[in-house]
C-alpha positions, 0 to 999 in steps of 0.5 A: 423340339419335334420328337425324333422317335419316328426315325429311331430305327429300333422302334420299328424292329422286333426283339429278335431283330434288335438283338441281331442288329446289335450283334452285327457290329463291334462295340465302340466308344467315342469321347466328346468332340470326336468326329466319327464321319466326315462329309464326302468320305466313303460310307464303309460302316454305320453306327448304332447309338446306344447312348450319348448325343451327336451333332450332324453338320454340313458345310454350306456353299459360303463355307459356313458350317450348318447344324442339321440335327442333334441325334441320340440313343437308338438312332442309326447313323450313316446307313443311308450312304451305306445302303445307297453306296454313296459318300457321307452326306454330312459330318457327324461329331460327338457332343457327349461321350458316345457308346454304340456299335459300328456295323460294317456296310456288308453286314448292314446290307445283308440284315436289311435284305434278309429282314425285308426292311427296305421300305422301312429304311426308305421311309426313315431316310426320307423323314430324317432328310426332311427334318434335317433340311428344315430343322435349323430354320424351323426349330433352331437351338436356343441362343445359349445352346448355339453359343455352347456348341460354338465355344466347344468347337473353339475349345477343341480347335484353339483352346489351351489347358489352364489352371482353371480350365480351357483357355480360349484366347480371343479378341471377339466382341459380344457382337462378333459372337452374336454374328457367329451364331446368328443371334442378337448382341443382347441375347448373347450377353444374357447367355454369357451372363447365365453361364458365368453365374453358373460357374461354367465359364468366365470372361476377361479381356481377350480370353474366355475360360471354360471351367466345366466342359461337361456342363457346357455340353449339357446345355444341349441335352434338355433340348435334345430330350425335349425337356422343358 
């Protein structure tokens, strides 16, 4: 997967600027599956990620949610809406535990102005926008990762606590699962078998039991980090 370091803002700041930026906001922590920004809401602040991973999504005209990008450490989220005084252009939801700094709009604006960072922020916004617009088509997450993301969404929305994990009651066939994540039935069968063999989940008639949510989230991390 393409390296995202080119849009990680901290890479382009000197030591004093990094310290100043991190001191501007309030430390925050979010659990997995927590929505931080909603598409269309006012842009009152930005989030500097210290650790963890998030997904950026947007709802298409047909109502389907599209994953635009996966973001991580040292990235600044939501700054475009803040600096342009526009609503959020996408929804940002945590994949793993996330720690960061919440920076108020006025403070971020002042930091960019006082440090003459407008050209940098513009270049970063353009590059990130191009990556987000093209990534889902050019470099989609693999089938196992897309399946993991969708199962985590189901767990959050309809999952019920059980003795062995989170129980998702479903009548979806493997073909239905394949259609949901844009994969072939055979590819979904292989991904499910691998997750079963790893003890991450089990399947039975009309239900899927997720035994290890953290292991399911970690299906995304190797691709995020660019590991083989």
